SETOR-388407 format. One record per residue (C-alpha): z, y, x. Coordinates in steps of 0.5 Angstrom, whole numbers, plus 500, padded with zeros to 3 digits. Layout:
N
ZYX...
//
This chain:
80
729069467729073473734072479732076484730070489723072491722070498727064498724057500724051496730048499734055498732055491734048489741050492741056488739053482743047482749049477746055474740051471738044468731044470727047476719048474714048480707048482708046489705039490708038497716039494717032494715031501718037504725036501730031500731030493736024493742026489740032486743034479738039477731036474725038477718038474712039478706042474699040477696047477699054478693057474697061469691060463692053464700053464700057458695053454700047456706050453708045448707039453711043458717044453717037451717035458723040459727037453726030455727030463733027465738030470736029477729026475723028479717028474710031475706033469698033469696039466689039463
//
């Protein structure tokens, strides 16, 4: 889903996404250190890579993680 939110930084993206989406998927490995994630309602799934070929190959693992992540949970998914 494209929302026209290009150019927004992670903190702004999280604020906009909360209430509209259940899960925020990112490959930004510094997000948890740069943002205060306490009290967030949105789940955050961090992918270990931003390489599209590897992400596509791990689509089933990503889908499974999205289906099992709890509201407000931060989870890192290691992509082979």
